[in-house]
Residue frames as qw, qx, qy, qz and C-alpha x, y, z in Angstrom:
[[0.096, -0.212, 0.732, -0.640, -205.86, 106.06, 21.25],
 [0.398, -0.329, -0.801, -0.303, -208.53, 103.46, 21.95],
 [0.490, -0.382, 0.258, -0.740, -211.37, 104.05, 24.33],
 [0.349, -0.012, -0.930, 0.112, -211.90, 101.15, 26.73],
 [0.645, -0.421, -0.003, -0.638, -215.02, 100.25, 28.61],
 [0.340, 0.104, -0.892, 0.278, -214.53, 98.02, 31.62],
 [0.625, -0.443, -0.004, -0.642, -217.20, 96.76, 33.99],
 [0.441, 0.055, -0.845, 0.298, -217.22, 94.58, 37.08],
 [0.583, -0.682, -0.398, -0.190, -218.96, 94.06, 40.39],
 [0.173, 0.474, -0.500, 0.704, -217.86, 95.72, 43.62],
 [0.377, -0.326, -0.788, 0.361, -218.46, 95.05, 47.29],
 [0.122, -0.717, -0.406, 0.554, -219.33, 98.69, 48.10],
 [0.429, 0.683, 0.388, 0.446, -220.40, 101.05, 45.33],
 [0.137, -0.987, -0.043, -0.073, -220.03, 104.27, 47.34],
 [0.610, -0.601, 0.363, 0.369, -216.47, 103.33, 48.36],
 [0.656, 0.203, 0.510, 0.518, -215.60, 102.49, 44.76],
 [0.253, 0.858, 0.308, 0.325, -217.02, 105.78, 43.45],
 [0.283, -0.955, 0.092, -0.006, -215.09, 107.80, 46.06],
 [0.840, -0.285, 0.230, 0.399, -211.80, 105.97, 45.63],
 [0.113, 0.880, -0.314, -0.339, -208.77, 107.89, 44.30],
 [0.668, -0.248, 0.651, 0.260, -207.14, 104.65, 43.09],
 [0.690, 0.590, 0.389, 0.153, -208.25, 104.91, 39.44],
 [0.247, 0.954, -0.135, 0.105, -206.42, 108.21, 38.95],
 [0.443, -0.726, 0.522, 0.058, -203.44, 107.16, 41.09],
 [0.726, -0.082, 0.658, 0.183, -202.94, 103.93, 39.19],
 [0.653, 0.526, 0.493, 0.230, -203.94, 104.75, 35.64],
 [0.158, 0.978, -0.033, -0.133, -202.78, 108.37, 35.15],
 [0.311, -0.678, 0.583, 0.322, -199.06, 107.42, 35.21],
 [0.565, 0.086, 0.772, 0.277, -199.85, 104.84, 32.50],
 [0.008, 0.091, -0.449, -0.889, -201.21, 107.55, 30.19],
 [0.048, -0.535, -0.833, -0.131, -204.88, 106.80, 30.83],
 [0.050, 0.045, 0.092, -0.994, -207.09, 109.87, 30.49],
 [0.491, -0.100, -0.257, -0.827, -210.73, 110.93, 30.49],
 [0.191, -0.117, -0.955, 0.194, -211.79, 108.33, 33.10],
 [0.500, -0.233, -0.046, -0.833, -215.55, 108.30, 33.63],
 [0.089, -0.018, 0.940, -0.330, -217.47, 106.14, 36.10],
 [0.568, -0.141, -0.414, -0.697, -220.85, 104.44, 35.73],
 [0.301, -0.049, 0.836, -0.456, -223.24, 102.50, 37.93],
 [0.225, -0.229, -0.846, -0.426, -225.85, 100.01, 36.69],
 [0.414, -0.239, 0.183, -0.859, -229.22, 101.34, 37.91],
 [0.852, -0.125, -0.344, -0.374, -230.65, 97.80, 37.86],
 [0.900, -0.249, -0.233, 0.270, -227.75, 96.37, 39.90],
 [0.063, -0.973, 0.172, -0.144, -225.84, 99.10, 41.76],
 [0.690, -0.530, 0.443, 0.215, -223.01, 96.70, 42.64],
 [0.720, 0.313, 0.404, 0.470, -222.17, 96.47, 38.91],
 [0.048, -0.890, 0.060, 0.450, -220.03, 99.45, 37.95],
 [0.777, 0.395, 0.266, 0.412, -217.97, 100.50, 34.99],
 [0.224, -0.707, 0.180, 0.646, -215.39, 102.88, 33.67],
 [0.658, 0.693, 0.204, 0.215, -214.86, 104.42, 30.27],
 [0.396, -0.768, 0.258, 0.432, -211.32, 105.65, 29.61],
 [0.626, 0.750, -0.213, 0.004, -208.90, 106.62, 26.86],
 [0.804, -0.424, 0.326, 0.260, -205.70, 104.56, 26.86],
 [0.304, 0.842, -0.375, -0.241, -202.62, 105.75, 25.01],
 [0.231, 0.470, -0.852, -0.019, -200.58, 102.56, 25.58],
 [0.877, -0.158, -0.127, -0.435, -202.80, 99.49, 25.71],
 [0.783, 0.169, -0.550, 0.236, -199.81, 97.12, 26.14],
 [0.140, 0.340, -0.566, 0.738, -198.65, 99.01, 29.24],
 [0.589, -0.252, 0.215, -0.737, -202.10, 98.89, 30.80],
 [0.927, -0.011, -0.278, -0.252, -202.64, 95.21, 30.01],
 [0.614, 0.248, -0.611, 0.434, -199.20, 94.35, 31.45],
 [0.130, -0.350, 0.473, -0.798, -199.97, 96.36, 34.54],
 [0.759, -0.224, -0.045, -0.610, -203.25, 94.50, 35.05],
 [0.882, 0.037, -0.467, 0.052, -201.22, 91.32, 35.61],
 [0.312, 0.410, -0.567, 0.643, -199.24, 92.81, 38.54],
 [0.397, -0.406, -0.714, 0.410, -199.66, 92.54, 42.28],
 [0.033, -0.175, -0.154, 0.972, -200.04, 96.34, 42.38],
 [0.412, -0.132, -0.461, -0.775, -203.14, 96.06, 40.17],
 [0.550, -0.337, -0.764, -0.039, -204.53, 93.27, 42.35],
 [0.307, -0.302, -0.528, 0.732, -203.92, 95.38, 45.46],
 [0.151, 0.055, -0.072, -0.984, -205.65, 98.39, 43.89],
 [0.510, -0.237, -0.616, -0.552, -208.66, 96.28, 42.93],
 [0.506, -0.349, -0.735, 0.286, -208.80, 94.83, 46.45],
 [0.135, -0.193, -0.317, 0.919, -208.63, 98.35, 47.93],
 [0.332, 0.022, -0.236, -0.913, -211.54, 99.41, 45.70],
 [0.578, 0.095, 0.656, -0.475, -213.58, 96.30, 46.51],
 [0.585, 0.408, -0.456, -0.532, -213.52, 95.08, 42.90],
 [0.844, -0.051, 0.521, -0.112, -214.53, 91.43, 42.44],
 [0.025, -0.570, 0.627, 0.531, -211.79, 90.58, 39.89],
 [0.336, 0.113, 0.917, 0.185, -213.51, 87.48, 38.56],
 [0.351, 0.729, 0.555, -0.193, -216.27, 89.73, 37.20],
 [0.063, -0.681, 0.245, 0.687, -213.97, 92.12, 35.28],
 [0.643, 0.502, 0.513, 0.270, -214.75, 92.51, 31.57],
 [0.130, -0.601, 0.209, 0.760, -212.83, 94.91, 29.31],
 [0.605, 0.630, 0.470, 0.132, -214.12, 96.01, 25.91],
 [0.345, -0.394, 0.287, 0.802, -211.84, 97.89, 23.51],
 [0.459, 0.734, 0.117, -0.488, -213.20, 100.35, 20.96],
 [0.618, 0.090, 0.613, 0.485, -212.62, 99.21, 17.40],
 [0.093, 0.452, -0.237, -0.855, -212.18, 101.64, 14.54],
 [0.709, 0.519, 0.415, -0.236, -214.48, 101.54, 11.57],
 [0.427, -0.185, 0.608, 0.643, -213.11, 100.81, 8.15]]
């Protein structure tokens, strides 16, 4: 199960931190252990660290209108979204 780090900018950090959308959207997709972060140098840049059991399901979901609506609700600026996927060591 890869761990994914995603970061992006938001319009309102406090709203984003308080939002229930991450759990509502990602839990049914098998995403667990969601942790939130805020850049102390730029508080509008935030991130999440999460464990994803089905990466294909999550990536497919990210292309949907439901995902776009959830990001809009949370104030995510989608053009700033970057996702990094943990790679195993050999």
